[in-house]
C-alpha positions in Angstrom: 110.6 69.6 94.7 110.2 73.0 93.5 107.1 73.2 95.5 108.3 71.7 98.1 111.3 74.1 98.8 109.0 77.3 97.6 106.5 75.9 100.9 109.6 75.5 103.3 110.5 79.0 102.5 107.4 80.1 102.9 106.8 78.7 106.5 110.5 79.5 107.5 109.3 83.2 106.3 106.2 83.5 108.4 107.7 81.7 111.2 110.4 84.4 111.5 108.4 87.3 111.3 105.8 85.9 113.8 108.5 86.3 115.9 108.9 89.9 115.4 112.0 90.1 113.7 112.1 93.0 111.2 111.2 92.1 107.8 114.6 92.9 106.2 116.4 90.2 108.5 113.8 88.0 107.6 113.8 87.9 104.2 117.8 87.8 104.8 116.9 84.5 107.3 114.9 83.2 104.1 118.1 83.5 101.8 120.3 82.2 103.8 118.0 79.0 104.8 117.6 78.6 100.8 121.3 78.8 100.0 122.2 76.5 103.1 119.6 73.9 102.2 119.7 73.3 98.7 122.6 75.2 97.0 126.4 74.4 97.5 127.6 78.4 97.5 128.1 79.4 101.2 125.8 82.1 102.2 127.9 83.8 104.2 129.8 84.8 101.3 127.3 85.6 99.0 125.2 87.4 101.7 128.5 89.6 102.2 129.2 90.5 98.1 125.5 91.0 97.5 124.5 93.5 100.5 127.1 95.3 99.9 126.5 95.3 95.9 122.5 96.5 96.8 123.4 99.6 99.0 126.3 100.9 97.3 124.3 102.1 94.1 124.2 105.5 93.0 121.1 105.1 91.7 119.9 104.8 95.6 121.0 107.9 96.0 117.6 109.9 95.0 115.8 107.8 97.8 117.1 109.7 101.2 117.0 112.7 99.3 113.1 112.9 98.4 112.4 110.9 101.7 114.5 114.0 103.8 112.0 116.4 101.5 109.2 114.8 102.0 109.8 114.9 105.7 111.1 118.4 105.6 107.8 120.2 104.0 105.8 117.3 106.7 107.5 120.2 108.9 106.2 123.5 107.3 103.1 125.6 107.0 102.6 123.9 103.4 99.8 122.1 103.8 97.3 124.9 105.5 98.6 127.2 102.8 97.5 124.7 100.0 94.3 124.7 101.7 94.1 128.4 101.6 94.8 128.4 98.0 92.6 125.6 97.1 89.1 125.9 98.5 88.3 129.1 96.6 88.1 127.3 93.3 86.4 124.3 94.7 83.5 126.0 96.8 81.2 126.0 93.3 82.1 122.4 92.4 79.8 119.2 93.8 81.1 117.7 96.2 82.7 121.4 97.3 85.7 121.0 100.1 85.8 117.3 99.6 87.7 117.8 96.5 90.3 119.7 99.0 91.8 116.1 99.8 91.9 115.1 96.2 93.6 118.0 94.2 96.1 118.3 98.2 97.0 114.9 97.7 97.7 115.3 94.5 100.3 118.6 94.9 101.6 117.2 97.6 102.4 113.8 96.4 104.4 115.7 93.3 106.9 116.7 96.4 106.8 114.1 99.1 107.1 110.6 97.3 105.7 108.8 100.3 101.9 107.4 100.3 101.7 107.7 104.0 103.8 111.4 104.6 100.8 112.7 102.2 97.8 110.8 103.8 98.8 112.2 107.1 100.0 115.7 105.8 96.6 116.4 103.6 94.9 115.0 106.9 96.3 117.0 108.9 95.0 120.1 107.0 91.3 118.3 106.1 90.6 117.0 108.5 89.2 119.6 111.3 88.4 121.5 108.6 85.9 119.5 106.9 84.7 117.8 109.8 83.9 121.2 111.6 81.6 122.5 108.7 79.7 119.5 108.5 80.7 117.1 106.0 79.9 113.4 105.6 82.9 111.5 107.7 82.7 108.1 105.8 83.6 110.6 102.3 86.0 112.6 103.9 87.8 109.5 105.5 87.2 107.3 102.4 88.4 110.2 99.7 91.5 110.7 101.9 92.3 107.2 102.4 92.2 107.1 98.8 93.8 110.3 97.0 96.9 109.6 99.3 97.9 107.0 97.6 98.9 109.9 94.6 102.3 109.9 97.0 103.2 107.0 95.4 101.9 107.7 91.3 102.6 111.3 90.9 106.4 112.0 91.1 108.9 111.6 93.1 108.0 108.0 93.9 109.9 106.5 96.4 108.4 103.3 94.9 109.2 103.8 91.7 113.0 104.3 92.8 112.6 100.8 94.0 111.4 99.8 91.7 113.9 101.2 88.7 116.7 99.9 90.8 115.1 96.5 90.5 114.4 96.0 87.2 117.5 98.5 85.9 115.1 100.4 84.4 115.6 104.6 83.8 114.0 106.3 87.2 113.7 109.4 85.4 111.4 107.7 82.7 109.5 106.0 85.5 109.0 109.5 86.7 107.5 111.2 84.1 105.7 108.1 83.0 103.6 108.5 86.5 102.6 112.1 85.8 99.7 111.8 82.9 98.2 108.7 85.1 98.2 110.0 88.6 96.2 113.0 87.3 93.5 110.5 85.5 93.7 108.7 88.7 93.0 112.2 90.9 90.4 112.6 88.0 88.5 109.4 88.5 88.4 110.1 92.7 87.4 113.9 91.7 84.4 112.6 89.2 83.3 110.0 92.0 83.1 112.9 94.5 81.2 114.9 91.9 78.6 111.8 91.0 78.9 111.4 94.9 77.4 114.4 96.2 74.9 115.1 93.3 73.3 111.7 94.2 73.2 113.1 97.9 72.8 116.5 97.7 71.5 117.1 101.3 74.4 115.7 103.0 77.1 118.5 101.3 77.0 121.7 103.1 75.8 125.0 101.6 78.9 127.0 100.7 79.6 129.5 103.8 82.0 132.0 101.7 81.4 133.2 97.5 84.6 134.7 96.2 84.7 137.2 93.5 87.3 135.7 90.6 90.1 138.5 92.3 89.8 136.9 95.2 90.4 133.6 93.9 93.5 134.5 92.3 94.8 136.7 95.9 94.1 133.2 98.1 95.7 131.4 94.8 99.1 133.3 95.9 99.4 130.8 98.9 100.3 128.1 95.9 103.0 129.6 94.5 105.8 128.2 96.7 104.6 124.4 96.0 103.7 124.9 92.8 107.6 126.4 91.9 109.0 123.3 94.0 107.1 121.2 91.5 108.6 122.6 88.3 112.5 122.9 90.0 111.8 118.8 91.0 110.0 117.3 87.9 110.9 120.2 85.5 114.7 119.5 85.7 114.2 115.8 85.1 112.0 116.0 81.9 114.3 119.0 80.7 117.3 116.5 80.7 118.9 118.5 82.6 118.8 116.8 86.1 119.0 112.8 87.0 116.5 111.6 89.5 119.3 112.0 92.1 120.0 115.7 90.6 116.9 116.2 90.9 116.6 115.2 94.5 118.9 117.5 95.9 117.1 120.4 94.2 114.1 119.3 96.1 115.9 119.3 99.1 117.1 122.8 98.9 113.9 124.5 97.8 111.9 122.8 100.9 114.7 124.0 103.0 115.0 127.4 101.4 110.7 127.1 101.6 110.5 126.0 105.2 113.2 129.4 105.8 111.2 131.8 104.3 108.1 130.1 105.8 109.5 130.8 109.0 108.4 127.2 109.8 112.4 125.9 110.2 114.2 126.2 113.3 117.1 124.0 114.2 114.9 121.5 116.3 112.9 121.1 112.7 115.4 120.3 111.2 117.0 118.4 113.3 113.6 115.9 113.4 113.6 116.0 109.5 116.9 114.7 109.1 116.4 111.8 111.3 113.2 111.2 110.4 114.6 110.6 106.7 117.4 108.6 108.5 115.0 106.5 110.5 112.5 105.5 107.4 115.7 105.3 105.0 117.8 102.7 107.5 114.1 100.8 107.2 113.6 100.5 103.7 117.7 99.8 102.8 117.4 97.2 105.3 114.3 95.7 103.3 116.1 96.5 100.0 119.4 94.6 100.8 117.7 91.3 103.0 115.8 91.0 99.3 118.7 91.5 97.5 119.9 88.6 99.3 117.1 86.3 98.1 116.9 87.4 95.0 120.7 86.0 94.4 119.4 83.0 96.7 116.2 82.1 94.7 118.2 82.7 91.6 121.2 79.7 92.8 117.9 77.9 93.6 116.6 78.5 90.3 112.8 78.7 91.3 112.5 82.4 89.2 113.6 80.6 86.4 110.6 77.4 86.7 108.0 80.0 88.1 108.3 81.8 84.8 108.4 78.6 82.7 105.4 77.4 84.6 103.3 80.6 83.5 104.5 80.5 80.6 103.5 77.3 80.3 100.1 78.1 81.2 99.6 80.0 78.2 98.4 83.1 78.9 97.7 86.2 77.3 99.2 89.6 77.7 95.6 90.8 79.5 95.0 87.7 81.5 98.8 87.6 83.2 98.3 91.3 84.1 94.6 90.3 85.6 96.5 87.1 88.0 99.4 89.8 88.7 96.9 92.2 89.5 95.1 89.7 92.4 98.5 88.6 92.8 99.7 92.0 94.4 96.5 92.8 95.8 97.0 89.3 98.0 100.6 90.0 98.7 99.8 93.8 99.9 97.6 92.4 102.5 100.3 90.9 104.9 103.5 93.2 103.3 104.1 96.5 103.1 104.8 98.3 98.8 108.3 98.4 99.1 108.6 95.0 100.7 105.8 93.1 97.7 108.0 95.1 94.8 112.1 93.9 95.9 110.5 90.2 97.0 108.5 89.9 94.2 111.1 91.5 91.2 113.0 88.8 91.0 110.3 86.3 90.2 108.4 88.4 88.0 110.6 90.5 85.6 111.9 87.0 83.8 107.7 86.5 82.6 106.9 89.9 82.1 109.8 90.4 79.5 109.2 87.0 78.0 105.6 88.0 77.5 107.2 91.6 75.7 105.4 94.0 78.2 107.6 97.1 78.5 109.1 97.5 81.7 108.7 101.3 82.2 104.6 100.4 81.8 104.5 97.2 83.6 106.7 99.8 86.6 103.2 102.4 87.1 101.3 99.1 86.6 103.3 97.8 89.8 102.8 101.0 91.2 99.1 101.1 90.4 98.7 97.9 92.3 101.0 98.9 95.2 98.8 101.9 96.2 96.0 99.5 96.2 97.9 97.4 98.6 98.2 100.7 100.5 94.2 101.4 101.3 93.9 97.0 101.9 93.8 95.4 105.3 95.3 94.0 108.0 98.7 95.7 106.4 97.3 98.7 104.5 99.8 102.0 105.6 97.2 104.8 104.9 94.4 102.6 107.1 96.9 102.8 109.8 97.9 106.5 109.6 94.1 107.5 109.4 93.0 105.2 112.3 95.8 107.4 113.6 94.2 110.5 112.7 90.4 110.1 113.4 90.3 107.1 116.4 87.8 105.0 114.2 88.0 101.2 113.4 90.1 99.6 110.7 87.4 97.9 109.5 85.1 101.2 108.7 88.0 103.1 107.5 88.4 100.1 104.6 84.8 99.9 104.0 84.4 103.6 103.5 87.7 102.9 101.4 86.1 100.7 98.8 85.3 102.8 96.2 88.6 104.2 95.4 89.8 100.8 95.4 87.3 99.7 92.4 88.7 103.4 90.9 92.5 101.9 91.0 90.6 98.7 89.5 89.4 100.8 86.5 92.7 102.8 86.5 94.7 99.5 86.0 92.2 98.4 83.2 92.3 101.9 81.7 96.2 102.2 81.2 96.0 98.3 80.0 93.9 99.1 76.5 95.2 102.9 76.2 99.1 102.2 77.5 100.0 105.7 75.7 98.6 107.3 78.6 101.6 105.7 80.4 104.6 105.6 77.4 103.7 109.2 75.7 105.6 111.5 77.8 108.3 109.2 78.4 108.8 108.8 74.4 109.1 112.6 74.1 111.2 113.7 77.1 114.8 114.6 76.5 117.6 112.5 77.8 
């Protein structure tokens, strides 16, 4: 019976999506069908109560603020200044300026929260510069697509906020837990670039400018504004001075001040950033409310409990469970965006995870990593679409050159499984 109900609801979901209905409304529609056909509770009352309850959470207030901060910074001169500050330090590394993709994305990720925004902002800076200097397209595009996913892992992160709300985990602890894995993944990307460059020395252009140490220091002044902003946002959370929501407000204020000082803020830019953040958050909020109603509906039908019991009955070890979930989310990521993946599955997956004794903070970072993979898997990889728009290349080509980054992410998942302290050490030592 459970399989029949599940099959019917999946068919309904794809039928609604095929009609061009927004995914948030599609999720609510599936939930309504499930409750009307297979439960005794009136669907209308349940929907109204659930949507109001899920959208009025105080925790969610951090989300639009971080989105707005990213939108403000997207419209500043931050990316150009970052390139000026980073370029002198990577000229002597194997791969030279290719490293600006990784380091630039890692830095911008710490003030953005969005993978697509990170990819677009850094791509706007590095793609023309690296192409002009003769760097190979496959490495420029591939490393940028992979490094752009750091926007989700390095805090602040929109996905972590969504997961924290869905699982009742501490968002501040999730943010802090993402720092070391984020640096680790950035290191893996840079390591790949260095190994590739050493294996293909003829494909990396010669250094055009040689800097003295003092010249490098002088150029680094361009990095000061973004470093101060990162310190203000993450430092306030780590020290226990501010909650994630309060830190988001600090970030918005800091980004407004930064853009004013740079001279890139005017009334039109302010209006564009506010409207861009409003549109993006409305989309996220609609998905969240639809998913909340679907979670309630699934609870009444008993499907999450039955699935958890089924998986529990398979007798899987924690390692096997994690491998199964990784494959499950990668397949799901071929059809859904990251936020939809998280909110749609948490009601089903969390009981199983808790029963297995897996730490919810660790699992949040695991989920973020597999959602990162989904950002670069066709046909619905957001970063692939961003780069397609910026480069004019075919989606299949971008997916192919991004494959090494995908493999490195799988390696990162295995690393955090076998060495969980990579994730848990900082949250255990943060001030609450």
